[in-house]
C-alpha positions in Angstrom: 10.9 -22.4 7.1 14.4 -21.8 6.0 15.5 -20.1 2.8 16.6 -23.3 1.2 13.2 -24.8 1.9 11.5 -21.8 0.4 13.6 -22.1 -2.7 12.5 -25.8 -3.1 8.9 -24.8 -2.5 9.0 -22.1 -5.1 10.7 -24.3 -7.7 8.3 -27.1 -7.1 5.2 -24.9 -7.4 6.4 -23.3 -10.6 7.2 -26.6 -12.3 4.9 -28.1 -14.9 5.1 -31.9 -14.7 6.5 -33.5 -17.8 6.3 -30.3 -19.8 9.3 -28.1 -20.3 7.1 -25.1 -21.1 8.5 -22.7 -18.5 12.1 -21.8 -17.8 13.6 -22.5 -14.4 13.8 -19.4 -12.1 17.4 -18.5 -11.1 18.3 -18.4 -7.4 18.6 -14.5 -7.4 15.1 -14.3 -9.0 13.7 -16.6 -6.3 15.4 -14.5 -3.6 14.0 -11.3 -5.0 10.4 -12.8 -5.1 10.8 -14.1 -1.5 12.1 -10.8 -0.2 9.4 -8.8 -2.0 6.6 -11.0 -0.5 8.2 -11.0 2.9 8.2 -7.2 2.8 4.5 -7.2 1.9 3.7 -9.6 4.7 5.5 -7.4 7.3 3.7 -4.3 6.0 0.4 -6.0 6.3 1.1 -6.8 10.0 2.7 -3.4 11.1 0.6 -0.3 10.6 1.5 3.4 11.3 -0.1 5.0 14.2 -3.2 7.0 13.4 -2.1 10.0 15.5 0.7 10.8 13.0 3.4 10.5 15.6 5.6 8.5 13.3 5.4 5.4 15.4 3.9 2.0 14.6 1.0 0.1 16.1 1.1 -3.6 16.4 -1.1 -6.2 18.1 0.1 -9.3 19.9 -1.4 -11.5 17.2 0.7 -9.7 14.6 3.8 -9.8 16.8 3.5 -13.6 17.0 3.1 -13.8 13.2 6.4 -12.0 12.5 8.3 -13.4 15.5 9.8 -16.3 13.4 11.4 -13.7 11.0 13.6 -12.3 13.8 16.9 -14.0 14.4 18.9 -13.1 17.5 22.0 -14.4 19.2 24.5 -13.9 16.4 27.6 -11.7 16.7 28.2 -10.2 13.2 31.4 -8.3 13.0 32.0 -5.8 10.3 35.2 -4.3 8.9 36.0 -1.4 6.7 36.7 -2.6 3.1 37.6 0.8 1.8 36.8 4.4 2.9 33.3 4.2 1.4 32.2 0.6 2.2 31.8 -1.6 5.2 31.7 -5.4 4.8 30.1 -8.0 7.1 29.4 -11.7 6.5 25.9 -12.8 7.6 25.6 -16.0 9.6 24.2 -19.1 8.0 21.2 -20.6 9.7 20.9 -24.3 9.9 18.0 -26.5 10.9 18.1 -27.6 14.5 
């Protein structure tokens, strides 16, 4: 599911049919909610090792669950905007 589809899903699920009792969520608010829940989902799938080595333990089932979140094959070039910042444009993902 792409970000635009997730926005539509959130907006549809928060609507009240024929009743303007709730305000519409702004796009940054929806992004914040989606990112927060995505982080929770990843944390539920990846657990720290019990031996305290600092690594993580992950099972194949959990790898398959988060595999769709990984995007590869894009070359993102960054440039120095000023001495304290680096700027890079993230690629847009379109449905194929």
